[in-house]
PQR file of N, CA, C, O and H, with PARSE charges and radii, in Angstrom:
ATOM      1  N   MET A   1     196.538-142.575 267.844 -0.4000 1.5000
ATOM      2  CA  MET A   1     196.381-141.305 268.522 -0.0000 2.0000
ATOM      3  C   MET A   1     194.941-141.200 269.006  0.5500 1.7000
ATOM      4  O   MET A   1     194.019-141.673 268.341 -0.5500 1.4000
ATOM      5  N   ALA A   2     194.758-140.595 270.133 -0.4000 1.5000
ATOM      6  CA  ALA A   2     193.424-140.451 270.710 -0.0000 2.0000
ATOM      7  C   ALA A   2     192.584-139.476 269.898  0.5500 1.7000
ATOM      8  O   ALA A   2     193.095-138.521 269.313 -0.5500 1.4000
ATOM      9  H   ALA A   2     195.506-140.211 270.673  0.4000 1.0000
ATOM     10  N   ARG A   3     191.290-139.742 269.878 -0.4000 1.5000
ATOM     11  CA  ARG A   3     190.366-138.850 269.190 -0.0000 2.0000
ATOM     12  C   ARG A   3     190.279-137.535 269.956  0.5500 1.7000
ATOM     13  O   ARG A   3     190.411-137.501 271.179 -0.5500 1.4000
ATOM     14  H   ARG A   3     190.876-140.518 270.353  0.4000 1.0000
ATOM     15  N   ALA A   4     190.059-136.478 269.229 -0.4000 1.5000
ATOM     16  CA  ALA A   4     189.988-135.157 269.851 -0.0000 2.0000
ATOM     17  C   ALA A   4     188.701-134.471 269.442  0.5500 1.7000
ATOM     18  O   ALA A   4     188.376-134.414 268.256 -0.5500 1.4000
ATOM     19  H   ALA A   4     189.952-136.506 268.235  0.4000 1.0000
ATOM     20  N   GLU A   5     187.961-133.949 270.417 -0.4000 1.5000
ATOM     21  CA  GLU A   5     186.745-133.196 270.107 -0.0000 2.0000
ATOM     22  C   GLU A   5     187.082-131.737 269.852  0.5500 1.7000
ATOM     23  O   GLU A   5     186.346-131.046 269.147 -0.5500 1.4000
ATOM     24  H   GLU A   5     188.225-133.996 271.380  0.4000 1.0000
ATOM     25  N   HIS A   6     188.167-131.266 270.406 -0.4000 1.5000
ATOM     26  CA  HIS A   6     188.647-129.907 270.159 -0.0000 2.0000
ATOM     27  C   HIS A   6     190.169-129.958 270.220  0.5500 1.7000
ATOM     28  O   HIS A   6     190.749-130.579 271.111 -0.5500 1.4000
ATOM     29  H   HIS A   6     188.765-131.827 270.979  0.4000 1.0000
ATOM     30  N   VAL A   7     190.790-129.311 269.281 -0.4000 1.5000
ATOM     31  CA  VAL A   7     192.247-129.298 269.235 -0.0000 2.0000
ATOM     32  C   VAL A   7     192.693-127.871 268.966  0.5500 1.7000
ATOM     33  O   VAL A   7     192.071-127.151 268.185 -0.5500 1.4000
ATOM     34  H   VAL A   7     190.319-128.806 268.557  0.4000 1.0000
ATOM     35  N   ASP A   8     193.769-127.472 269.616 -0.4000 1.5000
ATOM     36  CA  ASP A   8     194.225-126.098 269.388 -0.0000 2.0000
ATOM     37  C   ASP A   8     195.015-126.014 268.083  0.5500 1.7000
ATOM     38  O   ASP A   8     195.380-127.030 267.492 -0.5500 1.4000
ATOM     39  H   ASP A   8     194.274-128.056 270.250  0.4000 1.0000
ATOM     40  N   SER A   9     195.262-124.816 267.663 -0.4000 1.5000
ATOM     41  CA  SER A   9     195.862-124.587 266.353 -0.0000 2.0000
ATOM     42  C   SER A   9     197.261-125.192 266.226  0.5500 1.7000
ATOM     43  O   SER A   9     197.592-125.763 265.187 -0.5500 1.4000
ATOM     44  H   SER A   9     194.966-123.991 268.143  0.4000 1.0000
ATOM     45  N   ALA A  10     198.077-125.075 267.262 -0.4000 1.5000
ATOM     46  CA  ALA A  10     199.435-125.629 267.185 -0.0000 2.0000
ATOM     47  C   ALA A  10     199.391-127.150 267.099  0.5500 1.7000
ATOM     48  O   ALA A  10     200.140-127.753 266.330 -0.5500 1.4000
ATOM     49  H   ALA A  10     197.808-124.610 268.106  0.4000 1.0000
ATOM     50  N   ALA A  11     198.524-127.766 267.879 -0.4000 1.5000
ATOM     51  CA  ALA A  11     198.401-129.224 267.838 -0.0000 2.0000
ATOM     52  C   ALA A  11     197.868-129.678 266.485  0.5500 1.7000
ATOM     53  O   ALA A  11     198.330-130.682 265.944 -0.5500 1.4000
ATOM     54  H   ALA A  11     197.916-127.276 268.504  0.4000 1.0000
ATOM     55  N   LEU A  12     196.909-128.953 265.938 -0.4000 1.5000
ATOM     56  CA  LEU A  12     196.363-129.318 264.640 -0.0000 2.0000
ATOM     57  C   LEU A  12     197.415-129.164 263.552  0.5500 1.7000
ATOM     58  O   LEU A  12     197.491-129.996 262.647 -0.5500 1.4000
ATOM     59  H   LEU A  12     196.534-128.137 266.378  0.4000 1.0000
ATOM     60  N   ALA A  13     198.218-128.128 263.622 -0.4000 1.5000
ATOM     61  CA  ALA A  13     199.290-127.938 262.645 -0.0000 2.0000
ATOM     62  C   ALA A  13     200.261-129.117 262.686  0.5500 1.7000
ATOM     63  O   ALA A  13     200.737-129.562 261.641 -0.5500 1.4000
ATOM     64  H   ALA A  13     198.157-127.453 264.357  0.4000 1.0000
ATOM     65  N   ARG A  14     200.556-129.624 263.881 -0.4000 1.5000
ATOM     66  CA  ARG A  14     201.438-130.789 264.001 -0.0000 2.0000
ATOM     67  C   ARG A  14     200.766-132.038 263.436  0.5500 1.7000
ATOM     68  O   ARG A  14     201.413-132.840 262.763 -0.5500 1.4000
ATOM     69  H   ARG A  14     200.169-129.263 264.729  0.4000 1.0000
ATOM     70  N   LEU A  15     199.481-132.204 263.702 -0.4000 1.5000
ATOM     71  CA  LEU A  15     198.748-133.367 263.191 -0.0000 2.0000
ATOM     72  C   LEU A  15     198.675-133.371 261.669  0.5500 1.7000
ATOM     73  O   LEU A  15     198.765-134.425 261.039 -0.5500 1.4000
ATOM     74  H   LEU A  15     198.955-131.552 264.249  0.4000 1.0000
ATOM     75  N   ILE A  16     198.513-132.195 261.084 -0.4000 1.5000
ATOM     76  CA  ILE A  16     198.392-132.093 259.636 -0.0000 2.0000
ATOM     77  C   ILE A  16     199.695-132.480 258.949  0.5500 1.7000
ATOM     78  O   ILE A  16     199.680-133.142 257.911 -0.5500 1.4000
ATOM     79  H   ILE A  16     198.439-131.338 261.596  0.4000 1.0000
ATOM     80  N   GLY A  17     200.808-132.072 259.518 -0.4000 1.5000
ATOM     81  CA  GLY A  17     202.101-132.440 258.949 -0.0000 2.0000
ATOM     82  C   GLY A  17     202.357-131.819 257.590  0.5500 1.7000
ATOM     83  O   GLY A  17     202.064-130.643 257.375 -0.5500 1.4000
ATOM     84  H   GLY A  17     200.820-131.533 260.361  0.4000 1.0000
ATOM     85  N   GLY A  18     202.903-132.605 256.672 -0.4000 1.5000
ATOM     86  CA  GLY A  18     203.281-132.122 255.345 -0.0000 2.0000
ATOM     87  C   GLY A  18     202.106-132.125 254.378  0.5500 1.7000
ATOM     88  O   GLY A  18     201.982-133.035 253.559 -0.5500 1.4000
ATOM     89  H   GLY A  18     203.141-133.561 256.848  0.4000 1.0000
ATOM     90  N   TRP A  19     201.266-131.142 254.462 -0.4000 1.5000
ATOM     91  CA  TRP A  19     200.037-131.086 253.676 -0.0000 2.0000
ATOM     92  C   TRP A  19     200.184-130.316 252.379  0.5500 1.7000
ATOM     93  O   TRP A  19     199.350-130.451 251.484 -0.5500 1.4000
ATOM     94  H   TRP A  19     201.367-130.403 255.127  0.4000 1.0000
ATOM     95  N   ARG A  20     201.218-129.519 252.260 -0.4000 1.5000
ATOM     96  CA  ARG A  20     201.383-128.681 251.065 -0.0000 2.0000
ATOM     97  C   ARG A  20     201.950-129.491 249.915  0.5500 1.7000
ATOM     98  O   ARG A  20     202.896-130.260 250.086 -0.5500 1.4000
ATOM     99  H   ARG A  20     201.896-129.409 252.987  0.4000 1.0000
ATOM    100  N   THR A  21     201.360-129.308 248.737 -0.4000 1.5000
ATOM    101  CA  THR A  21     201.898-129.908 247.523 -0.0000 2.0000
ATOM    102  C   THR A  21     201.952-128.838 246.443  0.5500 1.7000
ATOM    103  O   THR A  21     201.160-127.896 246.444 -0.5500 1.4000
ATOM    104  H   THR A  21     200.592-128.683 248.598  0.4000 1.0000
ATOM    105  N   GLU A  22     202.887-128.993 245.532 -0.4000 1.5000
ATOM    106  CA  GLU A  22     203.084-127.971 244.505 -0.0000 2.0000
ATOM    107  C   GLU A  22     201.934-127.888 243.519  0.5500 1.7000
ATOM    108  O   GLU A  22     201.647-126.809 242.999 -0.5500 1.4000
ATOM    109  H   GLU A  22     203.531-129.759 245.531  0.4000 1.0000
ATOM    110  N   ASP A  23     201.267-129.004 243.249 -0.4000 1.5000
ATOM    111  CA  ASP A  23     200.270-129.025 242.187 -0.0000 2.0000
ATOM    112  C   ASP A  23     198.832-128.848 242.664  0.5500 1.7000
ATOM    113  O   ASP A  23     197.906-128.909 241.856 -0.5500 1.4000
ATOM    114  H   ASP A  23     201.500-129.880 243.671  0.4000 1.0000
ATOM    115  N   VAL A  24     198.633-128.630 243.958 -0.4000 1.5000
ATOM    116  CA  VAL A  24     197.285-128.467 244.512 -0.0000 2.0000
ATOM    117  C   VAL A  24     197.209-127.110 245.221  0.5500 1.7000
ATOM    118  O   VAL A  24     198.080-126.791 246.031 -0.5500 1.4000
ATOM    119  H   VAL A  24     199.386-128.580 244.614  0.4000 1.0000
ATOM    120  N   PRO A  25     196.178-126.308 244.927 -0.5600 1.5000
ATOM    121  CA  PRO A  25     196.032-125.025 245.622  0.2800 2.0000
ATOM    122  C   PRO A  25     195.985-125.233 247.145  0.5500 1.7000
ATOM    123  O   PRO A  25     195.428-126.220 247.625 -0.5500 1.4000
ATOM    124  N   LEU A  26     196.564-124.307 247.884 -0.4000 1.5000
ATOM    125  CA  LEU A  26     196.659-124.440 249.334 -0.0000 2.0000
ATOM    126  C   LEU A  26     195.320-124.716 250.025  0.5500 1.7000
ATOM    127  O   LEU A  26     195.257-125.616 250.863 -0.5500 1.4000
ATOM    128  H   LEU A  26     197.017-123.505 247.494  0.4000 1.0000
ATOM    129  N   PRO A  27     194.244-123.979 249.709 -0.5600 1.5000
ATOM    130  CA  PRO A  27     192.984-124.263 250.410  0.2800 2.0000
ATOM    131  C   PRO A  27     192.501-125.699 250.190  0.5500 1.7000
ATOM    132  O   PRO A  27     192.006-126.341 251.117 -0.5500 1.4000
ATOM    133  N   HIS A  28     192.646-126.193 248.967 -0.4000 1.5000
ATOM    134  CA  HIS A  28     192.208-127.560 248.660 -0.0000 2.0000
ATOM    135  C   HIS A  28     193.082-128.582 249.398  0.5500 1.7000
ATOM    136  O   HIS A  28     192.573-129.556 249.953 -0.5500 1.4000
ATOM    137  H   HIS A  28     193.048-125.671 248.215  0.4000 1.0000
ATOM    138  N   ALA A  29     194.388-128.354 249.397 -0.4000 1.5000
ATOM    139  CA  ALA A  29     195.302-129.266 250.088 -0.0000 2.0000
ATOM    140  C   ALA A  29     195.026-129.292 251.590  0.5500 1.7000
ATOM    141  O   ALA A  29     195.077-130.351 252.216 -0.5500 1.4000
ATOM    142  H   ALA A  29     194.802-127.563 248.946  0.4000 1.0000
ATOM    143  N   LEU A  30     194.734-128.131 252.161 -0.4000 1.5000
ATOM    144  CA  LEU A  30     194.430-128.067 253.585 -0.0000 2.0000
ATOM    145  C   LEU A  30     193.110-128.774 253.883  0.5500 1.7000
ATOM    146  O   LEU A  30     193.010-129.506 254.868 -0.5500 1.4000
ATOM    147  H   LEU A  30     194.692-127.271 251.653  0.4000 1.0000
ATOM    148  N   ALA A  31     192.101-128.564 253.047 -0.4000 1.5000
ATOM    149  CA  ALA A  31     190.826-129.262 253.225 -0.0000 2.0000
ATOM    150  C   ALA A  31     191.025-130.767 253.133  0.5500 1.7000
ATOM    151  O   ALA A  31     190.437-131.520 253.909 -0.5500 1.4000
ATOM    152  H   ALA A  31     192.182-127.969 252.247  0.4000 1.0000
ATOM    153  N   ASP A  32     191.856-131.212 252.184 -0.4000 1.5000
ATOM    154  CA  ASP A  32     192.144-132.646 252.055 -0.0000 2.0000
ATOM    155  C   ASP A  32     192.799-133.190 253.316  0.5500 1.7000
ATOM    156  O   ASP A  32     192.436-134.264 253.796 -0.5500 1.4000
ATOM    157  H   ASP A  32     192.334-130.600 251.554  0.4000 1.0000
ATOM    158  N   ALA A  33     193.767-132.445 253.853 -0.4000 1.5000
ATOM    159  CA  ALA A  33     194.470-132.888 255.058 -0.0000 2.0000
ATOM    160  C   ALA A  33     193.517-132.984 256.247  0.5500 1.7000
ATOM    161  O   ALA A  33     193.576-133.940 257.020 -0.5500 1.4000
ATOM    162  H   ALA A  33     194.062-131.573 253.463  0.4000 1.0000
ATOM    163  N   LEU A  34     192.649-132.000 256.390 -0.4000 1.5000
ATOM    164  CA  LEU A  34     191.667-132.039 257.482 -0.0000 2.0000
ATOM    165  C   LEU A  34     190.695-133.200 257.293  0.5500 1.7000
ATOM    166  O   LEU A  34     190.343-133.881 258.256 -0.5500 1.4000
ATOM    167  H   LEU A  34     192.601-131.223 255.762  0.4000 1.0000
ATOM    168  N   ALA A  35     190.263-133.423 256.059 -0.4000 1.5000
ATOM    169  CA  ALA A  35     189.343-134.530 255.774 -0.0000 2.0000
ATOM    170  C   ALA A  35     189.992-135.875 256.104  0.5500 1.7000
ATOM    171  O   ALA A  35     189.322-136.782 256.596 -0.5500 1.4000
ATOM    172  H   ALA A  35     190.549-132.869 255.277  0.4000 1.0000
ATOM    173  N   GLU A  36     191.280-136.006 255.838 -0.4000 1.5000
ATOM    174  CA  GLU A  36     191.990-137.242 256.174 -0.0000 2.0000
ATOM    175  C   GLU A  36     192.023-137.462 257.684  0.5500 1.7000
ATOM    176  O   GLU A  36     191.873-138.593 258.146 -0.5500 1.4000
ATOM    177  H   GLU A  36     191.825-135.269 255.438  0.4000 1.0000
ATOM    178  N   LEU A  37     192.217-136.402 258.453 -0.4000 1.5000
ATOM    179  CA  LEU A  37     192.219-136.534 259.910 -0.0000 2.0000
ATOM    180  C   LEU A  37     190.842-136.952 260.421  0.5500 1.7000
ATOM    181  O   LEU A  37     190.731-137.725 261.373 -0.5500 1.4000
ATOM    182  H   LEU A  37     192.339-135.483 258.078  0.4000 1.0000
ATOM    183  N   ILE A  38     189.801-136.437 259.783 -0.4000 1.5000
ATOM    184  CA  ILE A  38     188.437-136.802 260.173 -0.0000 2.0000
ATOM    185  C   ILE A  38     188.160-138.258 259.777  0.5500 1.7000
ATOM    186  O   ILE A  38     187.619-139.028 260.570 -0.5500 1.4000
ATOM    187  H   ILE A  38     189.890-135.809 259.010  0.4000 1.0000
ATOM    188  N   ALA A  39     188.530-138.625 258.553 -0.4000 1.5000
ATOM    189  CA  ALA A  39     188.303-140.001 258.078 -0.0000 2.0000
ATOM    190  C   ALA A  39     189.061-141.013 258.924  0.5500 1.7000
ATOM    191  O   ALA A  39     188.593-142.134 259.130 -0.5500 1.4000
ATOM    192  H   ALA A  39     188.969-137.999 257.909  0.4000 1.0000
ATOM    193  N   GLY A  40     190.224-140.620 259.411 -0.4000 1.5000
ATOM    194  CA  GLY A  40     191.035-141.494 260.256 -0.0000 2.0000
ATOM    195  C   GLY A  40     190.650-141.461 261.723  0.5500 1.7000
ATOM    196  O   GLY A  40     191.313-142.076 262.558 -0.5500 1.4000
ATOM    197  H   GLY A  40     190.603-139.710 259.244  0.4000 1.0000
ATOM    198  N   ASN A  41     189.580-140.744 262.041 -0.4000 1.5000
ATOM    199  CA  ASN A  41     189.088-140.617 263.415 -0.0000 2.0000
ATOM    200  C   ASN A  41     190.091-139.974 264.368  0.5500 1.7000
ATOM    201  O   ASN A  41     190.016-140.159 265.583 -0.5500 1.4000
ATOM    202  H   ASN A  41     189.041-140.244 261.363  0.4000 1.0000
ATOM    203  N   VAL A  42     191.030-139.215 263.802 -0.4000 1.5000
ATOM    204  CA  VAL A  42     191.928-138.427 264.646 -0.0000 2.0000
ATOM    205  C   VAL A  42     191.164-137.205 265.143  0.5500 1.7000
ATOM    206  O   VAL A  42     191.293-136.803 266.299 -0.5500 1.4000
ATOM    207  H   VAL A  42     191.091-139.064 262.816  0.4000 1.0000
ATOM    208  N   LEU A  43     190.366-136.621 264.249 -0.4000 1.5000
ATOM    209  CA  LEU A  43     189.441-135.542 264.610 -0.0000 2.0000
ATOM    210  C   LEU A  43     188.029-136.094 264.505  0.5500 1.7000
ATOM    211  O   LEU A  43     187.704-136.807 263.555 -0.5500 1.4000
ATOM    212  H   LEU A  43     190.261-136.947 263.310  0.4000 1.0000
ATOM    213  N   VAL A  44     187.213-135.772 265.453 -0.4000 1.5000
ATOM    214  CA  VAL A  44     185.826-136.197 265.432 -0.0000 2.0000
ATOM    215  C   VAL A  44     185.077-135.361 264.407  0.5500 1.7000
ATOM    216  O   VAL A  44     185.240-134.141 264.361 -0.5500 1.4000
ATOM    217  H   VAL A  44     187.477-135.193 266.224  0.4000 1.0000
ATOM    218  N   ASP A  45     184.256-136.008 263.586 -0.4000 1.5000
ATOM    219  CA  ASP A  45     183.441-135.284 262.619 -0.0000 2.0000
ATOM    220  C   ASP A  45     182.575-134.289 263.381  0.5500 1.7000
ATOM    221  O   ASP A  45     181.858-134.669 264.307 -0.5500 1.4000
ATOM    222  H   ASP A  45     184.124-136.998 263.624  0.4000 1.0000
ATOM    223  N   GLY A  46     182.637-133.043 263.004 -0.4000 1.5000
ATOM    224  CA  GLY A  46     181.897-131.991 263.700 -0.0000 2.0000
ATOM    225  C   GLY A  46     182.671-131.353 264.841  0.5500 1.7000
ATOM    226  O   GLY A  46     182.127-130.520 265.566 -0.5500 1.4000
ATOM    227  H   GLY A  46     183.219-132.735 262.252  0.4000 1.0000
ATOM    228  N   ALA A  47     183.933-131.729 265.012 -0.4000 1.5000
ATOM    229  CA  ALA A  47     184.755-131.146 266.084 -0.0000 2.0000
ATOM    230  C   ALA A  47     184.920-129.646 265.870  0.5500 1.7000
ATOM    231  O   ALA A  47     184.854-129.158 264.742 -0.5500 1.4000
ATOM    232  H   ALA A  47     184.375-132.406 264.423  0.4000 1.0000
ATOM    233  N   ALA A  48     185.134-128.931 266.952 -0.4000 1.5000
ATOM    234  CA  ALA A  48     185.378-127.488 266.892 -0.0000 2.0000
ATOM    235  C   ALA A  48     186.818-127.259 266.423  0.5500 1.7000
ATOM    236  O   ALA A  48     187.777-127.504 267.155 -0.5500 1.4000
ATOM    237  H   ALA A  48     185.189-129.327 267.869  0.4000 1.0000
ATOM    238  N   LEU A  49     186.937-126.784 265.193 -0.4000 1.5000
ATOM    239  CA  LEU A  49     188.256-126.476 264.659 -0.0000 2.0000
ATOM    240  C   LEU A  49     188.719-125.136 265.201  0.5500 1.7000
ATOM    241  O   LEU A  49     187.897-124.324 265.625 -0.5500 1.4000
ATOM    242  H   LEU A  49     186.158-126.585 264.599  0.4000 1.0000
ATOM    243  N   PRO A  50     190.028-124.893 265.193 -0.5600 1.5000
ATOM    244  CA  PRO A  50     190.547-123.627 265.709  0.2800 2.0000
ATOM    245  C   PRO A  50     190.041-122.446 264.883  0.5500 1.7000
ATOM    246  O   PRO A  50     189.659-122.612 263.724 -0.5500 1.4000
ATOM    247  N   PRO A  51     190.040-121.253 265.482 -0.5600 1.5000
ATOM    248  CA  PRO A  51     189.696-120.051 264.714  0.2800 2.0000
ATOM    249  C   PRO A  51     190.628-119.919 263.504  0.5500 1.7000
ATOM    250  O   PRO A  51     191.787-120.334 263.540 -0.5500 1.4000
ATOM    251  N   GLN A  52     190.092-119.338 262.448 -0.4000 1.5000
ATOM    252  CA  GLN A  52     190.849-119.209 261.201 -0.0000 2.0000
ATOM    253  C   GLN A  52     192.184-118.506 261.399  0.5500 1.7000
ATOM    254  O   GLN A  52     193.210-118.977 260.909 -0.5500 1.4000
ATOM    255  H   GLN A  52     189.151-119.001 262.419  0.4000 1.0000
ATOM    256  N   ARG A  53     192.181-117.406 262.099 -0.4000 1.5000
ATOM    257  CA  ARG A  53     193.432-116.644 262.279 -0.0000 2.0000
ATOM    258  C   ARG A  53     194.479-117.444 263.039  0.5500 1.7000
ATOM    259  O   ARG A  53     195.663-117.393 262.705 -0.5500 1.4000
ATOM    260  H   ARG A  53     191.348-117.023 262.498  0.4000 1.0000
ATOM    261  N   ALA A  54     194.055-118.179 264.054 -0.4000 1.5000
ATOM    262  CA  ALA A  54     194.999-118.961 264.852 -0.0000 2.0000
ATOM    263  C   ALA A  54     195.618-120.087 264.026  0.5500 1.7000
ATOM    264  O   ALA A  54     196.828-120.303 264.082 -0.5500 1.4000
ATOM    265  H   ALA A  54     193.093-118.221 264.325  0.4000 1.0000
ATOM    266  N   LEU A  55     194.792-120.805 263.258 -0.4000 1.5000
ATOM    267  CA  LEU A  55     195.333-121.884 262.440 -0.0000 2.0000
ATOM    268  C   LEU A  55     196.209-121.320 261.325  0.5500 1.7000
ATOM    269  O   LEU A  55     197.247-121.896 260.999 -0.5500 1.4000
ATOM    270  H   LEU A  55     193.809-120.629 263.212  0.4000 1.0000
ATOM    271  N   ALA A  56     195.801-120.211 260.746 -0.4000 1.5000
ATOM    272  CA  ALA A  56     196.615-119.580 259.707 -0.0000 2.0000
ATOM    273  C   ALA A  56     198.003-119.228 260.240  0.5500 1.7000
ATOM    274  O   ALA A  56     199.008-119.469 259.572 -0.5500 1.4000
ATOM    275  H   ALA A  56     194.958-119.743 261.010  0.4000 1.0000
ATOM    276  N   ALA A  57     198.055-118.663 261.434 -0.4000 1.5000
ATOM    277  CA  ALA A  57     199.342-118.311 262.032 -0.0000 2.0000
ATOM    278  C   ALA A  57     200.178-119.562 262.304  0.5500 1.7000
ATOM    279  O   ALA A  57     201.386-119.566 262.065 -0.5500 1.4000
ATOM    280  H   ALA A  57     197.239-118.468 261.978  0.4000 1.0000
ATOM    281  N   ALA A  58     199.542-120.615 262.798 -0.4000 1.5000
ATOM    282  CA  ALA A  58     200.264-121.850 263.109 -0.0000 2.0000
ATOM    283  C   ALA A  58     200.815-122.518 261.848  0.5500 1.7000
ATOM    284  O   ALA A  58     201.873-123.146 261.887 -0.5500 1.4000
ATOM    285  H   ALA A  58     198.561-120.611 262.992  0.4000 1.0000
ATOM    286  N   LEU A  59     200.097-122.380 260.729 -0.4000 1.5000
ATOM    287  CA  LEU A  59     200.525-123.006 259.477 -0.0000 2.0000
ATOM    288  C   LEU A  59     201.361-122.089 258.593  0.5500 1.7000
ATOM    289  O   LEU A  59     201.972-122.548 257.627 -0.5500 1.4000
ATOM    290  H   LEU A  59     199.237-121.870 260.697  0.4000 1.0000
ATOM    291  N   GLY A  60     201.394-120.803 258.913 -0.4000 1.5000
ATOM    292  CA  GLY A  60     202.151-119.849 258.103 -0.0000 2.0000
ATOM    293  C   GLY A  60     201.490-119.542 256.771  0.5500 1.7000
ATOM    294  O   GLY A  60     202.163-119.367 255.755 -0.5500 1.4000
ATOM    295  H   GLY A  60     200.898-120.430 259.698  0.4000 1.0000
ATOM    296  N   VAL A  61     200.152-119.479 256.787 -0.4000 1.5000
ATOM    297  CA  VAL A  61     199.385-119.148 255.582 -0.0000 2.0000
ATOM    298  C   VAL A  61     198.449-117.988 255.903  0.5500 1.7000
ATOM    299  O   VAL A  61     198.366-117.545 257.049 -0.5500 1.4000
ATOM    300  H   VAL A  61     199.605-119.621 257.612  0.4000 1.0000
ATOM    301  N   SER A  62     197.749-117.502 254.888 -0.4000 1.5000
ATOM    302  CA  SER A  62     196.804-116.414 255.122 -0.0000 2.0000
ATOM    303  C   SER A  62     195.513-116.943 255.745  0.5500 1.7000
ATOM    304  O   SER A  62     195.188-118.125 255.630 -0.5500 1.4000
ATOM    305  H   SER A  62     197.817-117.862 253.958  0.4000 1.0000
ATOM    306  N   ARG A  63     194.791-116.048 256.401 -0.4000 1.5000
ATOM    307  CA  ARG A  63     193.501-116.426 256.968 -0.0000 2.0000
ATOM    308  C   ARG A  63     192.552-116.848 255.859  0.5500 1.7000
ATOM    309  O   ARG A  63     191.725-117.738 256.054 -0.5500 1.4000
ATOM    310  H   ARG A  63     195.054-115.088 256.494  0.4000 1.0000
ATOM    311  N   GLY A  64     192.665-116.220 254.704 -0.4000 1.5000
ATOM    312  CA  GLY A  64     191.825-116.568 253.567 -0.0000 2.0000
ATOM    313  C   GLY A  64     192.005-118.011 253.117  0.5500 1.7000
ATOM    314  O   GLY A  64     191.044-118.665 252.713 -0.5500 1.4000
ATOM    315  H   GLY A  64     193.337-115.497 254.546  0.4000 1.0000
ATOM    316  N   THR A  65     193.235-118.505 253.188 -0.4000 1.5000
ATOM    317  CA  THR A  65     193.497-119.906 252.843 -0.0000 2.0000
ATOM    318  C   THR A  65     192.727-120.829 253.778  0.5500 1.7000
ATOM    319  O   THR A  65     192.100-121.790 253.333 -0.5500 1.4000
ATOM    320  H   THR A  65     194.016-117.973 253.516  0.4000 1.0000
ATOM    321  N   VAL A  66     192.776-120.535 255.064 -0.4000 1.5000
ATOM    322  CA  VAL A  66     192.065-121.364 256.047 -0.0000 2.0000
ATOM    323  C   VAL A  66     190.561-121.215 255.869  0.5500 1.7000
ATOM    324  O   VAL A  66     189.827-122.200 255.949 -0.5500 1.4000
ATOM    325  H   VAL A  66     193.286-119.754 255.425  0.4000 1.0000
ATOM    326  N   ALA A  67     190.098-119.995 255.628 -0.4000 1.5000
ATOM    327  CA  ALA A  67     188.664-119.772 255.427 -0.0000 2.0000
ATOM    328  C   ALA A  67     188.164-120.579 254.236  0.5500 1.7000
ATOM    329  O   ALA A  67     187.107-121.204 254.314 -0.5500 1.4000
ATOM    330  H   ALA A  67     190.695-119.195 255.563  0.4000 1.0000
ATOM    331  N   GLU A  68     188.909-120.573 253.138 -0.4000 1.5000
ATOM    332  CA  GLU A  68     188.512-121.350 251.953 -0.0000 2.0000
ATOM    333  C   GLU A  68     188.529-122.846 252.247  0.5500 1.7000
ATOM    334  O   GLU A  68     187.635-123.576 251.820 -0.5500 1.4000
ATOM    335  H   GLU A  68     189.768-120.064 253.074  0.4000 1.0000
ATOM    336  N   ALA A  69     189.539-123.299 252.971 -0.4000 1.5000
ATOM    337  CA  ALA A  69     189.624-124.722 253.317 -0.0000 2.0000
ATOM    338  C   ALA A  69     188.460-125.144 254.196  0.5500 1.7000
ATOM    339  O   ALA A  69     187.865-126.198 253.974 -0.5500 1.4000
ATOM    340  H   ALA A  69     190.266-122.706 253.318  0.4000 1.0000
ATOM    341  N   TYR A  70     188.127-124.328 255.196 -0.4000 1.5000
ATOM    342  CA  TYR A  70     186.996-124.640 256.066 -0.0000 2.0000
ATOM    343  C   TYR A  70     185.690-124.667 255.261  0.5500 1.7000
ATOM    344  O   TYR A  70     184.853-125.545 255.469 -0.5500 1.4000
ATOM    345  H   TYR A  70     188.610-123.471 255.376  0.4000 1.0000
ATOM    346  N   ALA A  71     185.516-123.712 254.347 -0.4000 1.5000
ATOM    347  CA  ALA A  71     184.314-123.671 253.524 -0.0000 2.0000
ATOM    348  C   ALA A  71     184.224-124.908 252.634  0.5500 1.7000
ATOM    349  O   ALA A  71     183.150-125.490 252.481 -0.5500 1.4000
ATOM    350  H   ALA A  71     186.196-122.999 254.178  0.4000 1.0000
ATOM    351  N   GLU A  72     185.335-125.303 252.059 -0.4000 1.5000
ATOM    352  CA  GLU A  72     185.348-126.495 251.212 -0.0000 2.0000
ATOM    353  C   GLU A  72     185.025-127.737 252.031  0.5500 1.7000
ATOM    354  O   GLU A  72     184.266-128.599 251.586 -0.5500 1.4000
ATOM    355  H   GLU A  72     186.207-124.830 252.183  0.4000 1.0000
ATOM    356  N   LEU A  73     185.593-127.829 253.211 -0.4000 1.5000
ATOM    357  CA  LEU A  73     185.342-128.977 254.069 -0.0000 2.0000
ATOM    358  C   LEU A  73     183.869-129.044 254.455  0.5500 1.7000
ATOM    359  O   LEU A  73     183.281-130.126 254.489 -0.5500 1.4000
ATOM    360  H   LEU A  73     186.209-127.130 253.572  0.4000 1.0000
ATOM    361  N   THR A  74     183.276-127.898 254.744 -0.4000 1.5000
ATOM    362  CA  THR A  74     181.855-127.841 255.081 -0.0000 2.0000
ATOM    363  C   THR A  74     181.004-128.252 253.886  0.5500 1.7000
ATOM    364  O   THR A  74     180.028-128.987 254.040 -0.5500 1.4000
ATOM    365  H   THR A  74     183.753-127.020 254.716  0.4000 1.0000
ATOM    366  N   ALA A  75     181.367-127.782 252.698 -0.4000 1.5000
ATOM    367  CA  ALA A  75     180.625-128.133 251.487 -0.0000 2.0000
ATOM    368  C   ALA A  75     180.694-129.622 251.182  0.5500 1.7000
ATOM    369  O   ALA A  75     179.713-130.207 250.723 -0.5500 1.4000
ATOM    370  H   ALA A  75     182.160-127.185 252.573  0.4000 1.0000
ATOM    371  N   ARG A  76     181.832-130.232 251.428 -0.4000 1.5000
ATOM    372  CA  ARG A  76     181.986-131.667 251.202 -0.0000 2.0000
ATOM    373  C   ARG A  76     181.060-132.461 252.119  0.5500 1.7000
ATOM    374  O   ARG A  76     180.517-133.497 251.735 -0.5500 1.4000
ATOM    375  H   ARG A  76     182.629-129.757 251.800  0.4000 1.0000
ATOM    376  N   ASP A  77     180.896-131.957 253.321 -0.4000 1.5000
ATOM    377  CA  ASP A  77     180.079-132.653 254.324 -0.0000 2.0000
ATOM    378  C   ASP A  77     178.597-132.548 254.002  0.5500 1.7000
ATOM    379  O   ASP A  77     177.801-133.399 254.398 -0.5500 1.4000
ATOM    380  H   ASP A  77     181.337-131.115 253.632  0.4000 1.0000
ATOM    381  N   GLY A  78     178.240-131.501 253.282 -0.4000 1.5000
ATOM    382  CA  GLY A  78     176.909-131.100 253.062 -0.0000 2.0000
ATOM    383  C   GLY A  78     175.937-131.863 252.326  0.5500 1.7000
ATOM    384  O   GLY A  78     174.792-131.432 252.185 -0.5500 1.4000
ATOM    385  H   GLY A  78     178.888-130.810 252.960  0.4000 1.0000
TER
END
């Protein structure tokens, strides 16, 4: 798949695929899924991710889940 510098929320939701697991909190699982896309060069490190509300709607989760995942992903990079 081609690298993307910016991806919309619906496309990112499709790229993430089956990211939910029963034994991992949603924010952590989402951060892991995003990190895998970055490690696989599907998403460029530092790419503009979709707004929290848009990705939350596309994934069917709360905005808080996405906010926590984004914060965790940023902390990992740090």
